[in-house]
TIZA-356607 format. One record per residue: x, y negated, z negated of N, C-alpha, C in turn; residue in one letter. Coordinates in steps of 0.02 Angstrom, whole numbers, plus 50000, padded with zeros to 5 digits. Layout:
BEGIN
XYZXYZXYZA
...
END
This chain:
BEGIN
490074760547972490384760848038490864766648044M
491244767747989491704773347989491344779947994K
490774780647956490384786847958490084788048027Q
489864782548059489574783048126490094785748176T
490724783248169491264785548212491404792948203G
491414795248140491534802348127490984806748156L
490374804348151489814808148178489864808748253A
490074803148285490144803248357490674808248379A
491234808348343491764813148359491534820348349W
491114821448299490844828248286490414830548345A
490004825948371489584827648429490014829348490V
490554825148499491004826448555491324833248549V
491544835048488491874841448476491394847248491A
490764846648470490274851848484490164852648559I
490104846848595490004847048667490594850348702L
491194848948678491794851848708491784859448702L
491594861848644491584869148633491124872648681V
490554869348696490074872748740490144871048814F
490564866148831490614864248901491294865248932T
491824865248893492494866048921492674873548924V
492834876048983493004883248989493574885148943P
493484890648909494024893348867493964891548794G
493664885448778493644883448707493144887548668L
492624890148701492124894148666492264901548670A
492834903348698492994910348707493094913848640R
492854920148638492974924148578493714925148568E
493914925548506494624926748492494804933848513K
495354934448550495584940948574496164943248530A
496064948648494496574951048447497094955348481E
497704954848458498244959248479498324964648427I
498384970848448498444976348401499104975948363S
499124978648302499764978748264500324982248302P
500144987548339500654991248377500964986848431Q
500544983048467500814978648519501184972748488S
500964970348431501334964948397502034967348379R
502094973548359502744976348343503194976448405S
502904978348463503294978348526503524971248542C
503064966548538503214959648556503744956648510L
503744958748448504234956048400504954957148423G
505084962848453505764964248478505854962048550C
505354963248592505444962248664505424954848684H
505194950548641505224943348658505954941048661K
506394944948629507114943548634507454948348683N
507244954648683507574959648726507394958748800A
506754957548814506524956548884506044950648885T
506284944548876505844938748869505414937448930P
505674938748991505274937449051504674942049055A
504754948249033504194952949033503654950548986I
503854948248927503364945848878502994939748904V
503364935048935503044929048962502564930849018T
502764935449060502334937749115501684940549087D
501734944749036501134947549006500704942248972W
501024937548938500654932248904500244927948952Q
500474927549015500114923749066499574927949101N
499504934149081499024938549113498334937949082S
497824940049120497144940349094497094945649039R
497474951049046497434956448997497644954148927M
498094949348923498334946948858497824942448824S
497314940348861496834935348835496124937948829Q
496004944048853495324946748854495324953948830T
494864955648787494794962648766494324966348813T
494374972848817493894976648858493164975348837P
493044974448773492364973148749492104966548778A
492534961448780492334955048809492214955748884Q
492634959648917492564960648989491904964149006A
491704968848963491094972748977490464968448971M
490504962648940489914958248932489764954248994K
490224954149042490124950349103489624953849148K
489334949949194488894952849245489274958049285E
488914963049310489254968649342489704966549400K
489464961849442489854959749500490474955849478L
490444952649420491004948549397491504952549356E
491304958549338491724962549293492344965149328R
492904965149293493524967849322493714974449289R
493214977849267493314984149232492754988849255I
492914994949273492414999349303492185005049257S
492545006149203492355011549157491695009849123A
491285014849109490645013749075490745012449000D
491265015348972491405014448901492155014948889A
492385011648837493095011548819493175014648750I
493695018548741493825021548675493835016248621A
493545017848564493445013048510494075009448488G
494635012948485495255009748461495555005048512N
495295005048575495555000548627495064994948644L
494454995748623493924991348647494004984048624E
494214983048562494194976448533494884973148524N
495374975648560496034972448561496234971248633V
496664966348645496884965048713497304970948738V
497364971448804497764976748833498494974548830V
498844977048780499534974948769500024980548783G
500634979748757501164984648769500954991648748C
500734992248686500584998848658499985002048692A
499494997848712498885000448743499045003948809E
499585002148842499775005348905500335010448896C
500835008748857501435012848853501415018348800H
500865018848762500805024348714500195028648727T
499845027448782499255031348799499445038448817L
499045043148795499105050148816499825052648815R
500175051948760500895053748759501015061148773P
500525065348757500625072548767500635074448841E
500375070148885500365071648958500975068848993T
501365064648959501925061248990502585064748974H
502905067349025503565070449014504085065248994A
503935058849007504415053548990504285050448922D
503855053448882503725050848814504335051948770S
504485047048728505045047548682504905043448619F
505225045348566505135041748502505485035048506A
505115029748490505405023048496505045018348448H
505425015648400505165010848352504555013448316A
504565019848299504015022748261503425024848302G
503455024548369502905026448412503155031248466Q
502695034948496502845039148554502695034848616K
503225032748650503175028048705503365031448770V
503035029648825503265031948890503425025948934H
503935026848975504185021449018503705019949075T
503455025149107503065024449169502325024349154V
502005018549167501275018149161500975020249228V
500505024849225500255028049286499515026449299T
499265028149358498555027149372498095030649321P
498315036349294497905039649243497855035549180E
498375031749164498345027249106497875021449121D
497945018549181497525012849200496785014949204C
496665021349217495975023749226495565023249162A
495875022249105495495021349043495005015549051V
495215010249086494775004549101494555004249174C
494965007149218494845006349289494755013249322H
494265016849298494165023749320493945024149393S
493515019649413493275019849483493855018349531R
494265013449514494825011749556495315017549563E
495435020949507495875026849509495595032249554R
494945033549548494625038749588494645037049662E
494495030849679494505028749749495215029149777E
495695026849738496385026849762496625034049773F
496395038749733496615045649741496385048649807S
495865045749838495625048049903495945044249961N
496435040149944496755035849993497405039150017N
497565038350081498185041150108498795038650069L
498755032550043499315029850005499475034149944M
498975036849912499085040749851499495047049866A
499455049549926499825055549946500425053949990E
500635047649989501155045350035501815049150026A
501995050849965502615054649954502555061649983H
502045065249963501955072149986501845072650060G
501455067950089501315068050160501955067050201N
502425063250174503055062050209503545067750198L
503665069450135504185074250118503955081450129M
503305082650131503045089450140502905091250212G
503085086750258502965088050329503635088950364N
503775094850392504435096150422504615091450479P
504105089150517504245084450571504465077650544L
504115075350492504305068950462504985069550429Y
505125075350401505785076450371506335075850423D
506195078350483506675077650537506765070350558A
506225066450556506265059350572506675055650518L
506565057350455506955054350400507695055750410I
507855061950427508555063750439508845059650496T
508455058850550508705055150608508825047850591A
508435045150544508505038150525509035037150471V
509025041350420509435040250360510085044350359N
510115049850396510695054250393511325051150423G
511875052350391512515049850417512705053550482R
513005049850527513235052650590513985053550589L
514225058850620514955059950626515095063150694S
515705062350717515915065550780516105072850766L
515835077450807516015084450798516635086150839D
516815092350839517445094450872517415093650948E
516815093150976516745092151049516625084851067N
516745080451016516625073351025515885071551034N
515455076151015514745074651012514575072250942G
513965069750934513745067250869513405072750829L
513575073250766513245077850720512875073850668S
512265076150651511855072650601511865076550536Q
511935072850481511935076050415511305074150377H
511085078650334510505077150292510655071150248K
510185066550241510305060750198510295062650124P
510655058950084510655060350012510035057349980D
509895059549920509285057649884509235050149872E
509805047049854509795039949839509645035849901Q
509895038049959509755034450021509015034750037T
508715040650030507995041250042507595036949993N
507805036749931507445032749880507495025349896A
508055023349927508175016349942507845014250008D
507585018950046507305017350111506575019650115S
506445025350145505755027650156505355028150092C
505675030750040505305032049978505225025749935L
505545020349955505425014049920504685012249923H
504375013449982503655012149991503235018349980C
503475024050006503075030250000503065032949929H
503575031249889503605033549820504075039349810G
504455039049757504905044549738504545049449692T
504865054949679504615059649628505015058349564K
504665056649510504985055049447505015061149402L
505615063149384505705068749339506195066849283T
506055069149223506485067649166507035072849163V
507665070649169508225075149170508505076549101E
508525071349060508825071848993508695065348955K
508935064948895508945058548859509665056348850T
509765049848845510445047248837510425041248791A
510955040448754510995034848707511235028548743E
510905022948728511115016548756511175011448700R
511645006948708511715001548660511194996048676Q
510824993848626510344988448634510484983048583T
510114977548587510194972148539509984974348469S
509624979948465509394982648401509834988548379M
510384989548415510814995248399510735000848448G
511075006648438511025012248484510335015548482P
510065017248541509405020448545509425025748600M
508995030748592508935036148641508375034548691E
508525035448755508025034148808508035039948857F
507465041348890507455046548941507815044149004P
508175048749037508475047349102508005050249155V
507715045849195507195047949243507465047849313I
507485053649344507705054249414507175051149459R
507405047149507506935043849553506715036949529G
506945034849470506755028449442507315023449453W
507175017049467506515013949469506175014849537P
505515014449537505135014949598504415012649585N
504135009049633503425006949629503055008749693Q
503275014149726502965016249788502255018649778G
501845017649829501125019049824500965026449812V
501415030949834501285038049826501745041349776G
502025037349731502495039949681502185045749642R
502585051049631502355056549589502625055249518I
502175054449472502345051949405502485057549355N
502785055849299502945060949249502345064449218P
501745061549226501135064949204500805068649261D
501155069249318500945072849378500385069149416D
500255062849399499785058849438500135056049499S
499735053449545500015050649607499875043149610R
500385039349630500275032349644500575027649593G
500555021249610500805015949566500365009849576S
499985008049526499555002149531499964995749540C
500574995749512500994989849516501284988749586S
501174993349632501364992149701501004986049729A
500384985049709499984979349731499854974249676C
499834976649613499714972349555500344972249512H
500844968349533501504968749500501464967649424P
501844971849389501874971149317502284965049298R
502134961949242501684963949189501084959149185H
500984955749241500404951249245499814954749277R
499954959049325499434963149358498874958849388F
499044953149415498544948249436498194950249501A
497544949349501497154950749561497344945949617I
497524939649598497704934749649498334936749686E
498794940249653499394942549688499214947949739T
498794952549719498594958049764498204955549825A
497874949849817497464947249872497864943349924R
498484941849909498874937749956499264942350003K
499304940450067499614944850117500354946050104P
500684941550068501394942550054501514948950014E
501024950849973501084957049934501084963149981T
500634963150029500594968650077501214968950121C
501534963150130502124962850174502704966850148S
502694968550083503244972550055503344979050095Q
502804981950118502844988350154502564988050225C
502204982750241501864982250306502144976550347H
502794976850359503114971350394503394973450462K
503524979750471503714981950537504454983350544G
504664985550604504254985750666503784991750670P
503844996450623503405002250625502705000650600D
502644995950554501984993850527501974986250526V
501884983050584501984975750588501384971650567P
500984974050520500364970650502500494963450479A
500984962450435501104955750408501354951050462Y
501814953350505502074949050558501514947050606K
501094951750623500534950250668500054945350634V
499894946650570499454942150533499734935050532Y
500384934450522500704927950515500614923650578S
500594926950637500524923050699499804922950724V
499344926050688498644926050708498304919650686S
497704918450711497334912550691497164912850617K
496994918750592496854919550520497474917650479H
498054920250499498664918650464498844911350468G
498694908250525498814901050534498404896950485N
497764898650477497324895150431497554896250359I
497734902450344497974904050276498604900050259Y
499094900050303499714896650290499624889050287N
499154886350325499034879150324498654877050262A
498234881450235497784879350181497924882150113G
498404886850106498484890250041498724885549986K
499054879950005499304875249954498804869649941A
498234869949973497754864349967497374864449901S
497374870049867496994870649805496264872649817G
496074873449880495374875249895495254882749891K
495794886649894495724893949892495724896249819W
495254900549802495234903449734495364910949740D
495994912949727496174919949735496004924249675F
495734921149622495574925049562494824926049552S
494414923049594493684923549586493444930649599A
492994933049556492674939549565491924938549552V
491494940049602491674942149670491984936349709P
492244937949768492554933049812492014930649860W
491874924149859491334921349901491624918449964T
491424921350020491674919150085491424912050099V
491884907650120491714900850135491784896150076G
491804898850017491894894849957492574896049925E
492734902349913493364904049880493924905049930D
493764906349992494274907450044494014904950110L
494474902650152494294899750216494454904350275E
494844909450263495014914350315495214920750280A
495154926450313495304932750279496044933950269P
496204937250214496864940250204496784947750210T
497314951550200497274958850205496734961550158C
496734959050096496264961450046495544959950065A
495424954250098494744952450118494444957850162T
494824960050210494564964950258494554972050232C
495034973750188495134980750172494964982750100H
494914977950053494854979949983494304976249945V
494274969749950493934965549901493174965949905S
492854964549847492134963549842491984956649869L
491584956349922491424949949954490684948449949L
490524942149936489824939949937489774933649978T
489154932049999489044925550032488824920449980D
488674914450001488504909049955487864910349916A
487444914949942486814916649908486894922749862N
487494925249855487614930949811487504937649844G
487344937749909487254944149944487924947549953R
487944954049937488564957749944488694959350018V
489264957150043489464958450112489834965050116I
490274966250069490664972450066490824974049994A
490734980249975490894982349907491654983049898E
491874981849837492594982849823492774990249831R
493354991549860493584998449866494334998749861T
494585004049830495305005249828495495011349870H
495025013549912495185018949958495535016250020Q
495475009750032495795006050087495505007850155I
495475014350173495215016050240494455016550242N
494115014550189493385014550188493095010150243D
493495005350266493255000750317493625001650383R
493935007350391494335008650452494115015150484L
493885014750546493695020850582494285024450612G
494795020450631495385023450664496015022250623R
496485026650634497165025850607497595023950667R
497875017850666498185015350727498955014950723I
499255017250669499975016650665500285022850633F
500955023350641501335028550606501395035150643G
500985036150695500985042550731500925041150806L
501085046050848501085044750920500435041850947P
499875044550925499235042350953498775039550898Y
498405034250916497875031950871497335037350869A
497045038450811496565043950803496105042550744H
495595046450737495145045850680495515047350616A
495315044150561495655045350498495575052550474H
496075055250441496015061950413495465062450361P
495155068250356494635069350305494945069250235R
495525072250228495855072950163496455068250160S
496585065550101497175061450091497815065550098A
497775071950085498345076450093498375078850165D
498815075750205498845077350276499305083150292T
499625085950241500065091750254499665097850275T
499005097750265498585103350284498425103450359K
498555097850393498355097050463498805101050510I
498495103950561498885107250613498545106150680Q
498935103950729498665102650796498605109150836S
498325108550895498215114650936498885117750959K
499415113550960500065116350978500495118250918D
500155118850860500485121450801500915116550762G
500865110150780501255105050745500865102150686L
501205099950633500855097050575500675089750588P
500275088650641500075081950662499315081850676L
499005075950668498285075450680498095075550754P
498595075250797498475076150869499015080750897T
498855083950952499355087750988499805082851026A
500345085351054500805081051091500475077951153L
499935081051177499585078151234499035073351212D
498975072251147498475067551120497825070551098G
497725077051109497105080351088497045080251012T
496505077450985496435077050912496285083750880P
496555084750820496395090750779495745089250742A
495185089550776494555086650752494315089550685E
494475095950674494225099050611494545095850550E
495095092250558495435089050502495295081550498F
494895078950545494785071750550494055070050537L
493925063850517493245061750503492835061950567I
492175062650560491725063250617491635056450651S
491345056650711491195050350747490695046250707K
490225049550673489735045850634490075042150575Q
490555045450543490915042250488491355036550515E
491655037550573492045032150604491605026050615Q
491015027150643490555021650657490335018150593Q
490215022050541490005019150477490555014550449K
491165016950450491715012950423491825006650465R
491765007450531491865001650575491324996450563T
490704998650553490154993950540490284989950475R
490564993350425490714989850362491224984250374T
491734985750413492234980550429491924975050472L
491494976850518491174971850560490724967150519Q
490434969650466490034965250422490474959850391Q
491094961650374491564956650348491694951450402V
491824953750463491964949050519491364944450531C
490764947150526490164943350541489984938250488Q
490344938250432490234932950383490514926250408S
490944926650460491224920550490491074920050565C
491004925850599490944925850672490264928450694H
490064926450755489434928850783489484936150802S
488904939250812488884946250831489234947450898T
489124942850945489434943551011490194943151007G
490444938650965491174937950956491464944450928W
491144946950875491384952950841491364958950888V
490814959750924490754965450969491274965151024Q
491384959151052491884958351104492584960051079G
492724958051017493384959550987493484967050980H
492984970450954493054977750942493064981651008F
492704979151059492734982351124493444981851153N
493754976151143494434975051168494924979551131R
494834980251066495264984651027495194991951050L
494574994051064494465000951088494845002151153A
494844997151197495214997751260495964998051247N
496214994251198496924994351181497125001251155T
496715004151114496855010851088496905015851146V
496435015351192496435020051249497055019151292E
497245012851308497805011651353498475013251319T
498555011751256499185013451222499255020851213T
498715024251197498745031651194498955034551261N
498695031651315498875034051382499615032851397D
499875027151377500585025751388501025030551348Q
500835031951287501225036751246501185043651277V
500615045351306500545051851338501035052451397R
501115047051434501595047151489502305048051463T
502475044351411503145045051381503265052251357A
502745055251329502805062051303502895067051359T
502555066051416502645070451474503365070251499Q
503665064251499504365063551520504815067451472I
504685066751407505095070151357505035077751364L
504435080151375504325087351382504725090051441K
504745086351496505125088551555505875088651539K
506095083751499506805083751478506955089851436A
506505091951395506605098051355506625104151401W
506165104351449506115110051494506745110851538Q
507035105251559507615105451603508275105851565T
508235105351499508845105651459509195098951452G
508875093551476509175086851468509165084851394A
508755088151355508725087151283508445093551252A
508585094451187508325100351152507775098151105R
507215101551106506655099751065506455105051015G
505865104450986505625109250935505605116450959P
505475117451024505435124351049506115127851046Q
506655123951039507325126751031507555126750958S
507085124950914507255124550843507635118250826G
507635113350871508005107150860507525101550839A
507805096050815507415090250797507175086650859S
506555083950858506315080050916506495072650911P
506945070850865507085063750853507825061850858F
508275066550870508975064950860509365063550924D
509085064750983509445063551045509195056951076E
509605053751117509435047151143508735046651175P
508565051351217507905050951250507345052051199I
507475056151148506975057351096506885051151052E
507435047651039507375041450999506995036051038R
507105035851104506735031151145505985032851146M
505845039351150505145041551146504835039451080W
505195040251025504955038250959504805030850957T
505235026750988505115019550988504485017751026E
504305021551078503705019851116503085019651073T
503025024351026502425024450984502545021450915W
503125022750884503235020450816503305012850812L
503585009850863503675002550864503184999050912F
503215000850975502884996751026502134997951032Y
501915004251037501185005451040500855003050975A
501195004150918500925001750855500834994150855N
501334990650881501304983350882500744980850926S
500654984150984500114982151029499444983050994V
499354988650960498714989950926498584984950870R
499094983650830499014978750776498864971850804F
499204969850857499084963250887498374962750912A
498114968150942497434968150966496934968050909S
497074971750856496614972150799496584965650760A
497144961950758497184956150713497274949550749M
497294949550815497324943250851498014940250855G
498534944350860499214941850867499474943150937G
499164940050987499254941851057499974942451079A
500384937251069501064937451096501474942951064D
501334944551002501694949950969501564956551004Y
500984957051036500814963251071501014963151145G
501344957751167501544957351237502304957551242V
502644952051226503364951651235503754952651170F
503494950151114503874950251051504054957351031A
503564961951034503694968851013503204973651045Q
502884971451101502334975251126502404978351195G
501944976451240501874979951303502504979651346R
502864974051345503474973551385503964979051364W
504074979651299504544984651274504284991751285H
503634992651280503344999251290503465001651361L
503284997551410503374999651480504115000151498T
504524995551474505244995851488505555002251463R
505355004251403505635010351373505425016551412T
504805016651436504575022351476504985022851541I
505125017051573505545017051633506245019851617H
506535017751562507195020151542507185027751529K
506655030051497506595037251484506575041151549M
506195038651598506125042151662506805042651697A
507195037251697507855037451728508325042051691K
508285041951625508725046151584508565053551597M
507935055251601507735062251613507965064651681A
507905060151731508115061951799508865063051805Q
509255059151767509985059651770510265065051724S
509835067751680510055072751632510485069951576G
510405063251564510825059951513510455058751448A
510005063351430509595062251371509875064951307G
510475067951309510725071651251511325068351219S
511415069751153512025067651118512615072251134N
512455078351159512975083351167513405081951228R
514035083151221514505082151276514495088251323Q
514565086951387514595092551435515235096551424A
515205103251429515805107351418516315106251473P
END
């Protein structure tokens, strides 16, 4: 009887190994170098170690990942260097890669370590993602902002300190570097440069560390010490780097909350956001599944569903390929600039010049700088890709009606901004305000700031509300009411000549 019992338990154990997820998994080894890091950092930075231990990278080697079916794979490289293939992706595998390319490399615990892990480091396993992201406007977000004199003037108008001048008028000062890093560049990304090394006291005694200007920062267009662009941790926070975090709209809300980019606020009040908020705690949503199966793993789209993720239907048919270019599914660019327009051909928008000589994708009258923008055929292709995502839940008639309405919204908001711009131009011509033709900023006087609000806040909100189904946000909350009211105010201000900060002599 005793032998029979042991035999039964042996059968149960064998069945468990082959049927319970995880028990039959190959052992994932940690490299000696990463073990050395963990030995100290479990005491020095315990939360970082715990975060990594809960990650998929700590439990799976690249070799194991490569054995999965292509659609299920979370790794895009065709091959991995031999010394990295059979160990988990640990501290050393990321922070000691390519030390000769990193200006922030320093001697630490017997290794050459760098503080900032960059997209070029991640590309060892995620080469396709790195390549796609490099073609994304986000990757050039720092340069596109700081390398454009008009945007620089807007930054100064927002961040620069104001003081009263000798005529009791307002004078604007250039903002300091820390203020810019704490505001615009928090999302757009700072430029990281190594200034020097400095000794710090640690639990292991005094150690030398690099002092990095612009650090800390996880902005999408950060310029890194290896001269790469971007930060993967902007969407995949370190040190877990979880896909489920990147798929949730709260992650996008870090930079897309408004009022200039109100995507998250609009999503929150939309029907999609309503379903997400009502069901996310139900346990029915699987934010880690790859591919993501519409109707099984998710009940309504999040930001990633529409713009990034690999989607399939219940039969395994691919609805949309995974992309890290983000605008692959967008025909129009509807925010951040006076007029909605076709997406730029190049991620580097500093090359763009409008017909009136401004570094903008449209002229002040709305005429697009077409040679710098994608063609109508490319717009249609990208729009069709997004519509395929919509049609996984909605009928063709519903989707077509929605996109027709959005096209009308783009046309009407562009027309409203054009009216506001005509008022501003007349104010410049009559001397009620000073504009670029006088060598002045177009953002620092009252009527100019009101003009900026018409497109940066209100027209943007209307377009987002139309695109994502957040109707009231596009009417009274932050939309058409404020847009038309501001245009009325501008017209009165221009007529009275009260558009300037300057005091009359």
